[in-house]
Backbone atoms as SQL, in Angstrom:
CREATE TABLE atoms (id INTEGER PRIMARY KEY, chain TEXT, resi INTEGER, resn TEXT, atom TEXT, x REAL, y REAL, z REAL);
INSERT INTO atoms VALUES
  (1, 'A', 1, 'UNK', 'N', 109.581, -55.889, -34.204),
  (2, 'A', 1, 'UNK', 'CA', 108.243, -55.329, -34.230),
  (3, 'A', 1, 'UNK', 'C', 108.272, -54.149, -35.195),
  (4, 'A', 2, 'UNK', 'N', 107.350, -54.145, -36.115),
  (5, 'A', 2, 'UNK', 'CA', 107.331, -53.069, -37.106),
  (6, 'A', 2, 'UNK', 'C', 106.646, -51.840, -36.532),
  (7, 'A', 3, 'UNK', 'N', 106.799, -50.761, -37.244),
  (8, 'A', 3, 'UNK', 'CA', 106.229, -49.496, -36.807),
  (9, 'A', 3, 'UNK', 'C', 104.704, -49.569, -36.740),
  (10, 'A', 4, 'UNK', 'N', 104.085, -50.306, -37.645),
  (11, 'A', 4, 'UNK', 'CA', 102.630, -50.445, -37.658),
  (12, 'A', 4, 'UNK', 'C', 102.136, -51.204, -36.443),
  (13, 'A', 5, 'UNK', 'N', 102.857, -52.271, -36.066),
  (14, 'A', 5, 'UNK', 'CA', 102.467, -53.053, -34.891),
  (15, 'A', 5, 'UNK', 'C', 102.630, -52.241, -33.610),
  (16, 'A', 6, 'UNK', 'N', 103.705, -51.481, -33.518),
  (17, 'A', 6, 'UNK', 'CA', 103.934, -50.656, -32.334),
  (18, 'A', 6, 'UNK', 'C', 102.836, -49.605, -32.216),
  (19, 'A', 7, 'UNK', 'N', 102.439, -49.034, -33.335),
  (20, 'A', 7, 'UNK', 'CA', 101.360, -48.042, -33.323),
  (21, 'A', 7, 'UNK', 'C', 100.047, -48.647, -32.884),
  (22, 'A', 8, 'UNK', 'N', 99.777, -49.874, -33.366),
  (23, 'A', 8, 'UNK', 'CA', 98.537, -50.555, -32.978),
  (24, 'A', 8, 'UNK', 'C', 98.543, -50.870, -31.490),
  (25, 'A', 9, 'UNK', 'N', 99.699, -51.345, -30.976),
  (26, 'A', 9, 'UNK', 'CA', 99.800, -51.633, -29.546),
  (27, 'A', 9, 'UNK', 'C', 99.588, -50.370, -28.728),
  (28, 'A', 10, 'UNK', 'N', 100.123, -49.259, -29.189),
  (29, 'A', 10, 'UNK', 'CA', 99.940, -47.987, -28.487),
  (30, 'A', 10, 'UNK', 'C', 98.461, -47.606, -28.457),
  (31, 'A', 11, 'UNK', 'N', 97.790, -47.756, -29.590),
  (32, 'A', 11, 'UNK', 'CA', 96.370, -47.402, -29.673),
  (33, 'A', 11, 'UNK', 'C', 95.545, -48.301, -28.761),
  (34, 'A', 12, 'UNK', 'N', 95.802, -49.614, -28.792),
  (35, 'A', 12, 'UNK', 'CA', 95.069, -50.534, -27.929),
  (36, 'A', 12, 'UNK', 'C', 95.374, -50.266, -26.456),
  (37, 'A', 13, 'UNK', 'N', 96.607, -50.003, -26.146),
  (38, 'A', 13, 'UNK', 'CA', 96.982, -49.692, -24.769),
  (39, 'A', 13, 'UNK', 'C', 96.313, -48.425, -24.293),
  (40, 'A', 14, 'UNK', 'N', 96.308, -47.414, -25.149),
  (41, 'A', 14, 'UNK', 'CA', 95.665, -46.152, -24.801),
  (42, 'A', 14, 'UNK', 'C', 94.159, -46.343, -24.623),
  (43, 'A', 15, 'UNK', 'N', 93.528, -47.123, -25.505),
  (44, 'A', 15, 'UNK', 'CA', 92.097, -47.398, -25.403),
  (45, 'A', 15, 'UNK', 'C', 91.799, -48.168, -24.121),
  (46, 'A', 16, 'UNK', 'N', 92.658, -49.125, -23.770),
  (47, 'A', 16, 'UNK', 'CA', 92.481, -49.882, -22.524),
  (48, 'A', 16, 'UNK', 'C', 92.587, -48.961, -21.316),
  (49, 'A', 17, 'UNK', 'N', 93.541, -48.043, -21.343),
  (50, 'A', 17, 'UNK', 'CA', 93.714, -47.091, -20.243),
  (51, 'A', 17, 'UNK', 'C', 92.478, -46.202, -20.101),
  (52, 'A', 18, 'UNK', 'N', 91.962, -45.703, -21.197),
  (53, 'A', 18, 'UNK', 'CA', 90.762, -44.860, -21.170),
  (54, 'A', 18, 'UNK', 'C', 89.574, -45.655, -20.616),
  (55, 'A', 19, 'UNK', 'N', 89.425, -46.910, -21.086),
  (56, 'A', 19, 'UNK', 'CA', 88.320, -47.748, -20.609),
  (57, 'A', 19, 'UNK', 'C', 88.456, -47.995, -19.106),
  (58, 'A', 20, 'UNK', 'N', 89.665, -48.247, -18.630),
  (59, 'A', 20, 'UNK', 'CA', 89.880, -48.482, -17.204),
  (60, 'A', 20, 'UNK', 'C', 89.534, -47.234, -16.395),
  (61, 'A', 21, 'UNK', 'N', 89.926, -46.074, -16.884),
  (62, 'A', 21, 'UNK', 'CA', 89.618, -44.820, -16.197),
  (63, 'A', 21, 'UNK', 'C', 88.112, -44.591, -16.138),
  (64, 'A', 22, 'UNK', 'N', 87.426, -44.858, -17.236),
  (65, 'A', 22, 'UNK', 'CA', 85.966, -44.678, -17.281),
  (66, 'A', 22, 'UNK', 'C', 85.288, -45.637, -16.300),
  (67, 'A', 23, 'UNK', 'N', 85.719, -46.888, -16.268),
  (68, 'A', 23, 'UNK', 'CA', 85.105, -47.877, -15.378),
  (69, 'A', 23, 'UNK', 'C', 85.343, -47.503, -13.918),
  (70, 'A', 24, 'UNK', 'N', 86.563, -47.133, -13.576),
  (71, 'A', 24, 'UNK', 'CA', 86.865, -46.741, -12.194),
  (72, 'A', 24, 'UNK', 'C', 86.065, -45.500, -11.813),
  (73, 'A', 25, 'UNK', 'N', 85.952, -44.552, -12.723),
  (74, 'A', 25, 'UNK', 'CA', 85.171, -43.338, -12.451),
  (75, 'A', 25, 'UNK', 'C', 83.706, -43.684, -12.190),
  (76, 'A', 26, 'UNK', 'N', 83.153, -44.597, -12.964),
  (77, 'A', 26, 'UNK', 'CA', 81.761, -45.002, -12.775),
  (78, 'A', 26, 'UNK', 'C', 81.584, -45.700, -11.427),
  (79, 'A', 27, 'UNK', 'N', 82.538, -46.538, -11.047),
  (80, 'A', 27, 'UNK', 'CA', 82.459, -47.224, -9.760),
  (81, 'A', 27, 'UNK', 'C', 82.532, -46.230, -8.598),
  (82, 'A', 28, 'UNK', 'N', 83.412, -45.256, -8.697),
  (83, 'A', 28, 'UNK', 'CA', 83.533, -44.235, -7.654),
  (84, 'A', 28, 'UNK', 'C', 82.252, -43.410, -7.570),
  (85, 'A', 29, 'UNK', 'N', 81.712, -43.036, -8.724),
  (86, 'A', 29, 'UNK', 'CA', 80.473, -42.259, -8.761),
  (87, 'A', 29, 'UNK', 'C', 79.326, -43.050, -8.126),
  (88, 'A', 30, 'UNK', 'N', 79.205, -44.331, -8.463),
  (89, 'A', 30, 'UNK', 'CA', 78.140, -45.163, -7.905),
  (90, 'A', 30, 'UNK', 'C', 78.305, -45.305, -6.393),
  (91, 'A', 31, 'UNK', 'N', 79.528, -45.477, -5.952),
  (92, 'A', 31, 'UNK', 'CA', 79.789, -45.600, -4.523),
  (93, 'A', 31, 'UNK', 'C', 79.429, -44.312, -3.787),
  (94, 'A', 32, 'UNK', 'N', 79.736, -43.178, -4.382),
  (95, 'A', 32, 'UNK', 'CA', 79.410, -41.886, -3.788),
  (96, 'A', 32, 'UNK', 'C', 77.897, -41.704, -3.690),
  (97, 'A', 33, 'UNK', 'N', 77.184, -42.033, -4.747),
  (98, 'A', 33, 'UNK', 'CA', 75.725, -41.913, -4.734),
  (99, 'A', 33, 'UNK', 'C', 75.115, -42.826, -3.680),
  (100, 'A', 34, 'UNK', 'N', 75.660, -44.033, -3.542),
  (101, 'A', 34, 'UNK', 'CA', 75.150, -44.966, -2.538),
  (102, 'A', 34, 'UNK', 'C', 75.377, -44.414, -1.134),
  (103, 'A', 35, 'UNK', 'N', 76.540, -43.833, -0.899),
  (104, 'A', 35, 'UNK', 'CA', 76.839, -43.253, 0.415),
  (105, 'A', 35, 'UNK', 'C', 75.934, -42.058, 0.702),
  (106, 'A', 36, 'UNK', 'N', 75.666, -41.238, -0.317),
  (107, 'A', 36, 'UNK', 'CA', 74.779, -40.091, -0.133),
  (108, 'A', 36, 'UNK', 'C', 73.359, -40.551, 0.199),
  (109, 'A', 37, 'UNK', 'N', 72.891, -41.585, -0.476),
  (110, 'A', 37, 'UNK', 'CA', 71.548, -42.109, -0.210),
  (111, 'A', 37, 'UNK', 'C', 71.475, -42.675, 1.205),
  (112, 'A', 38, 'UNK', 'N', 72.514, -43.360, 1.615),
  (113, 'A', 38, 'UNK', 'CA', 72.557, -43.920, 2.968),
  (114, 'A', 38, 'UNK', 'C', 72.543, -42.809, 4.016),
  (115, 'A', 39, 'UNK', 'N', 73.304, -41.751, 3.788),
  (116, 'A', 39, 'UNK', 'CA', 73.344, -40.625, 4.730),
  (117, 'A', 39, 'UNK', 'C', 71.980, -39.947, 4.814),
  (118, 'A', 40, 'UNK', 'N', 71.322, -39.793, 3.680),
  (119, 'A', 40, 'UNK', 'CA', 69.992, -39.171, 3.671),
  (120, 'A', 40, 'UNK', 'C', 68.986, -40.047, 4.418),
  (121, 'A', 41, 'UNK', 'N', 69.085, -41.344, 4.213),
  (122, 'A', 41, 'UNK', 'CA', 68.181, -42.272, 4.897),
  (123, 'A', 41, 'UNK', 'C', 68.407, -42.220, 6.413),
  (124, 'A', 42, 'UNK', 'N', 69.662, -42.179, 6.834),
  (125, 'A', 42, 'UNK', 'CA', 69.964, -42.085, 8.262),
  (126, 'A', 42, 'UNK', 'C', 69.457, -40.777, 8.863),
  (127, 'A', 43, 'UNK', 'N', 69.575, -39.696, 8.117),
  (128, 'A', 43, 'UNK', 'CA', 69.068, -38.406, 8.599),
  (129, 'A', 43, 'UNK', 'C', 67.550, -38.466, 8.770),
  (130, 'A', 44, 'UNK', 'N', 66.875, -39.123, 7.833),
  (131, 'A', 44, 'UNK', 'CA', 65.413, -39.265, 7.946),
  (132, 'A', 44, 'UNK', 'C', 65.043, -40.097, 9.165),
  (133, 'A', 45, 'UNK', 'N', 65.811, -41.151, 9.431),
  (134, 'A', 45, 'UNK', 'CA', 65.544, -41.974, 10.613),
  (135, 'A', 45, 'UNK', 'C', 65.754, -41.168, 11.895),
  (136, 'A', 46, 'UNK', 'N', 66.813, -40.360, 11.929),
  (137, 'A', 46, 'UNK', 'CA', 67.064, -39.527, 13.113),
  (138, 'A', 46, 'UNK', 'C', 65.916, -38.558, 13.333),
  (139, 'A', 47, 'UNK', 'N', 65.458, -37.941, 12.253),
  (140, 'A', 47, 'UNK', 'CA', 64.347, -36.986, 12.343),
  (141, 'A', 47, 'UNK', 'C', 63.074, -37.686, 12.830),
  (142, 'A', 48, 'UNK', 'N', 62.829, -38.874, 12.309),
  (143, 'A', 48, 'UNK', 'CA', 61.653, -39.639, 12.719),
  (144, 'A', 48, 'UNK', 'C', 61.746, -40.026, 14.197),
  (145, 'A', 49, 'UNK', 'N', 62.924, -40.421, 14.640),
  (146, 'A', 49, 'UNK', 'CA', 63.115, -40.787, 16.048),
  (147, 'A', 49, 'UNK', 'C', 62.907, -39.579, 16.963),
  (148, 'A', 50, 'UNK', 'N', 63.402, -38.415, 16.541),
  (149, 'A', 50, 'UNK', 'CA', 63.221, -37.202, 17.342),
  (150, 'A', 50, 'UNK', 'C', 61.739, -36.850, 17.432),
  (151, 'A', 51, 'UNK', 'N', 61.031, -36.958, 16.314),
  (152, 'A', 51, 'UNK', 'CA', 59.593, -36.657, 16.317),
  (153, 'A', 51, 'UNK', 'C', 58.844, -37.652, 17.191),
  (154, 'A', 52, 'UNK', 'N', 59.230, -38.913, 17.147),
  (155, 'A', 52, 'UNK', 'CA', 58.578, -39.926, 17.980),
  (156, 'A', 52, 'UNK', 'C', 58.808, -39.609, 19.459),
  (157, 'A', 53, 'UNK', 'N', 59.999, -39.142, 19.803),
  (158, 'A', 53, 'UNK', 'CA', 60.277, -38.757, 21.189),
  (159, 'A', 53, 'UNK', 'C', 59.423, -37.592, 21.629),
  (160, 'A', 54, 'UNK', 'N', 59.271, -36.591, 20.752),
  (161, 'A', 54, 'UNK', 'CA', 58.423, -35.438, 21.072),
  (162, 'A', 54, 'UNK', 'C', 56.964, -35.868, 21.233),
  (163, 'A', 55, 'UNK', 'N', 56.504, -36.727, 20.319),
  (164, 'A', 55, 'UNK', 'CA', 55.120, -37.205, 20.390),
  (165, 'A', 55, 'UNK', 'C', 54.885, -37.991, 21.676),
  (166, 'A', 56, 'UNK', 'N', 55.874, -38.784, 22.049),
  (167, 'A', 56, 'UNK', 'CA', 55.759, -39.567, 23.281),
  (168, 'A', 56, 'UNK', 'C', 55.644, -38.646, 24.495),
  (169, 'A', 57, 'UNK', 'N', 56.423, -37.586, 24.518),
  (170, 'A', 57, 'UNK', 'CA', 56.357, -36.633, 25.637),
  (171, 'A', 57, 'UNK', 'C', 54.987, -35.969, 25.689),
  (172, 'A', 58, 'UNK', 'N', 54.440, -35.619, 24.514),
  (173, 'A', 58, 'UNK', 'CA', 53.109, -35.005, 24.474),
  (174, 'A', 58, 'UNK', 'C', 52.040, -35.985, 24.963),
  (175, 'A', 59, 'UNK', 'N', 52.171, -37.232, 24.580),
  (176, 'A', 59, 'UNK', 'CA', 51.198, -38.253, 25.005),
  (177, 'A', 59, 'UNK', 'C', 51.270, -38.444, 26.513),
  (178, 'A', 60, 'UNK', 'N', 52.485, -38.481, 27.053),
  (179, 'A', 60, 'UNK', 'CA', 52.631, -38.629, 28.513),
  (180, 'A', 60, 'UNK', 'C', 52.003, -37.450, 29.243),
  (181, 'A', 61, 'UNK', 'N', 52.215, -36.239, 28.722),
  (182, 'A', 61, 'UNK', 'CA', 51.629, -35.058, 29.366),
  (183, 'A', 61, 'UNK', 'C', 50.109, -35.111, 29.309),
  (184, 'A', 62, 'UNK', 'N', 49.570, -35.507, 28.160),
  (185, 'A', 62, 'UNK', 'CA', 48.109, -35.611, 28.026),
  (186, 'A', 62, 'UNK', 'C', 47.551, -36.674, 28.954),
  (187, 'A', 63, 'UNK', 'N', 48.255, -37.787, 29.069),
  (188, 'A', 63, 'UNK', 'CA', 47.806, -38.860, 29.953),
  (189, 'A', 63, 'UNK', 'C', 47.818, -38.408, 31.409),
  (190, 'A', 64, 'UNK', 'N', 48.854, -37.678, 31.804),
  (191, 'A', 64, 'UNK', 'CA', 48.915, -37.166, 33.172),
  (192, 'A', 64, 'UNK', 'C', 47.752, -36.215, 33.431),
  (193, 'A', 65, 'UNK', 'N', 47.426, -35.368, 32.454),
  (194, 'A', 65, 'UNK', 'CA', 46.298, -34.449, 32.601),
  (195, 'A', 65, 'UNK', 'C', 44.990, -35.219, 32.731),
  (196, 'A', 66, 'UNK', 'N', 44.822, -36.246, 31.900),
  (197, 'A', 66, 'UNK', 'CA', 43.601, -37.057, 31.969),
  (198, 'A', 66, 'UNK', 'C', 43.474, -37.775, 33.308),
  (199, 'A', 67, 'UNK', 'N', 44.600, -38.263, 33.833),
  (200, 'A', 67, 'UNK', 'CA', 44.573, -38.922, 35.143),
  (201, 'A', 67, 'UNK', 'C', 44.148, -37.937, 36.228),
  (202, 'A', 68, 'UNK', 'N', 44.642, -36.729, 36.146),
  (203, 'A', 68, 'UNK', 'CA', 44.247, -35.695, 37.105),
  (204, 'A', 68, 'UNK', 'C', 42.774, -35.391, 37.012),
  (205, 'A', 69, 'UNK', 'N', 42.253, -35.261, 35.810),
  (206, 'A', 69, 'UNK', 'CA', 40.821, -34.986, 35.641),
  (207, 'A', 69, 'UNK', 'C', 39.976, -36.145, 36.154),
  (208, 'A', 70, 'UNK', 'N', 40.423, -37.380, 35.866),
  (209, 'A', 70, 'UNK', 'CA', 39.684, -38.557, 36.319),
  (210, 'A', 70, 'UNK', 'C', 39.655, -38.608, 37.848),
  (211, 'A', 71, 'UNK', 'N', 40.770, -38.306, 38.477),
  (212, 'A', 71, 'UNK', 'CA', 40.813, -38.285, 39.948),
  (213, 'A', 71, 'UNK', 'C', 39.855, -37.232, 40.484),
  (214, 'A', 72, 'UNK', 'N', 39.779, -36.088, 39.828),
  (215, 'A', 72, 'UNK', 'CA', 38.864, -35.024, 40.254),
  (216, 'A', 72, 'UNK', 'C', 37.414, -35.480, 40.116),
  (217, 'A', 73, 'UNK', 'N', 37.089, -36.135, 39.015),
  (218, 'A', 73, 'UNK', 'CA', 35.723, -36.639, 38.808),
  (219, 'A', 73, 'UNK', 'C', 35.391, -37.692, 39.858),
  (220, 'A', 74, 'UNK', 'N', 36.360, -38.569, 40.157),
  (221, 'A', 74, 'UNK', 'CA', 36.118, -39.601, 41.175),
  (222, 'A', 74, 'UNK', 'C', 35.838, -38.966, 42.544),
  (223, 'A', 75, 'UNK', 'N', 36.588, -37.913, 42.874),
  (224, 'A', 75, 'UNK', 'CA', 36.352, -37.222, 44.159),
  (225, 'A', 75, 'UNK', 'C', 34.951, -36.611, 44.195),
  (226, 'A', 76, 'UNK', 'N', 34.576, -35.995, 43.082),
  (227, 'A', 76, 'UNK', 'CA', 33.234, -35.388, 43.029),
  (228, 'A', 76, 'UNK', 'C', 32.163, -36.454, 43.165),
  (229, 'A', 77, 'UNK', 'N', 32.338, -37.599, 42.533),
  (230, 'A', 77, 'UNK', 'CA', 31.336, -38.671, 42.621),
  (231, 'A', 77, 'UNK', 'C', 31.241, -39.209, 44.038),
  (232, 'A', 78, 'UNK', 'N', 32.383, -39.316, 44.719),
  (233, 'A', 78, 'UNK', 'CA', 32.371, -39.801, 46.105),
  (234, 'A', 78, 'UNK', 'C', 31.665, -38.805, 47.018),
  (235, 'A', 79, 'UNK', 'N', 31.815, -37.527, 46.754),
  (236, 'A', 79, 'UNK', 'CA', 31.158, -36.492, 47.560),
  (237, 'A', 79, 'UNK', 'C', 29.654, -36.524, 47.358),
  (238, 'A', 80, 'UNK', 'N', 29.233, -36.867, 46.142),
  (239, 'A', 80, 'UNK', 'CA', 27.810, -36.907, 45.846),
  (240, 'A', 80, 'UNK', 'C', 27.140, -38.076, 46.564),
  (241, 'A', 81, 'UNK', 'N', 27.824, -39.179, 46.696),
  (242, 'A', 81, 'UNK', 'CA', 27.250, -40.357, 47.370),
  (243, 'A', 81, 'UNK', 'C', 27.041, -40.102, 48.783);
């Protein structure tokens, strides 16, 4: 193998190594971004679930209050009859 061929092989090998490093780096970066997006989406779902639970508790309290008022109105109507 002549000196020129060895130099060319070194250059091609070095270029291949750089390309492999760039590709692996891009794959790792994409995987990281995907994981971050997934974590953000899960956090939004947790927040939405917590808000739905709070809203449900408020609705139950309002319904209980309305039932109490309705019972009071029914008693008043029975007294009037």
